[in-house]
C-alpha positions as semicolon CSV with decimal commas, in nm:
position;residue;x (nm);y (nm);z (nm)
1;X;13,211;10,727;10,565
2;X;12,847;10,868;10,535
3;X;12,537;10,609;10,671
4;X;12,265;10,661;10,492
5;X;11,968;10,654;10,651
6;X;11,635;10,440;10,500
7;X;11,350;10,618;10,692
8;X;11,085;10,727;10,544
9;X;11,012;11,120;10,472
10;X;10,611;11,238;10,324
11;X;10,587;11,563;10,230
12;X;10,295;11,715;10,344
13;X;10,099;12,048;10,486
14;X;10,034;12,132;10,851
15;X;9,717;12,175;10,905
16;X;9,675;12,226;11,283
17;X;9,976;12,387;11,491
18;X;9,776;12,408;11,849
19;X;9,973;12,151;12,017
20;X;10,346;12,247;12,177
21;X;10,626;12,101;11,996
22;X;10,340;11,943;11,788
23;X;10,260;12,022;11,409
24;X;9,958;11,773;11,222
25;X;10,064;11,751;10,856
26;X;9,797;11,675;10,602
27;X;9,957;11,402;10,345
28;X;9,782;11,363;9,981
29;X;9,808;11,083;9,802
30;X;9,625;10,959;9,455
31;X;9,488;10,616;9,369
32;X;9,377;10,497;9,140
33;X;8,963;10,345;9,140
34;X;8,976;9,992;9,040
35;X;8,642;10,019;8,833
36;X;8,684;10,374;8,685
37;X;9,060;10,381;8,669
38;X;9,001;10,784;8,719
39;X;9,255;10,879;8,984
40;X;9,074;10,975;9,340
41;X;9,253;11,230;9,600
42;X;9,289;11,030;9,999
43;X;9,427;11,226;10,249
44;X;9,619;11,110;10,581
45;X;9,705;11,368;10,852
46;X;10,041;11,278;11,084
47;X;10,134;11,420;11,467
48;X;10,478;11,510;11,409
49;X;10,784;11,652;11,681
50;X;10,867;12,019;11,585
51;X;11,096;12,098;11,860
52;X;11,080;12,499;11,784
53;X;10,760;12,540;11,712
54;X;10,818;12,693;11,437
55;X;10,558;12,568;11,192
56;X;10,230;12,753;11,092
57;X;9,946;12,644;10,924
58;X;9,956;12,625;10,556
59;X;10,334;12,573;10,542
60;X;10,505;12,307;10,322
61;X;10,698;12,075;10,570
62;X;10,929;11,772;10,498
63;X;10,843;11,485;10,807
64;X;11,054;11,164;10,861
65;X;10,926;10,889;11,042
66;X;11,121;10,807;11,398
67;X;11,030;10,657;11,712
68;X;10,791;10,673;11,867
69;X;10,769;11,023;12,101
70;X;10,402;10,973;12,251
71;X;10,084;10,801;12,216
72;X;10,013;10,920;11,873
73;X;10,356;11,042;11,729
74;X;10,603;10,904;11,501
75;X;10,749;11,153;11,301
76;X;10,921;11,445;11,334
77;X;10,997;11,814;11,124
78;X;11,255;11,831;10,916
79;X;11,252;12,081;10,773
80;X;11,057;12,357;10,616
81;X;10,956;12,386;10,240
82;X;10,766;12,680;10,186
83;X;10,615;12,933;10,460
84;X;10,232;12,974;10,446
85;X;10,148;13,395;10,331
């Protein structure tokens, strides 16, 4: 029997990989303005664990929530969806 995970997964772009085994992932989302009803881009940056230091700046990655790994790290990099040029 296969167990299903109820953890949140997010796609984003790596903006920094200077730390050891840590990447910073920028996630974009669209929100609708309350008065003008136009869509605006909002960004959030997450620190994620990258065990083999595979990610480079510009890679599109899939991250999944995990237990706290450090003071700010609560995400793990699962896979690289698209490599940067």
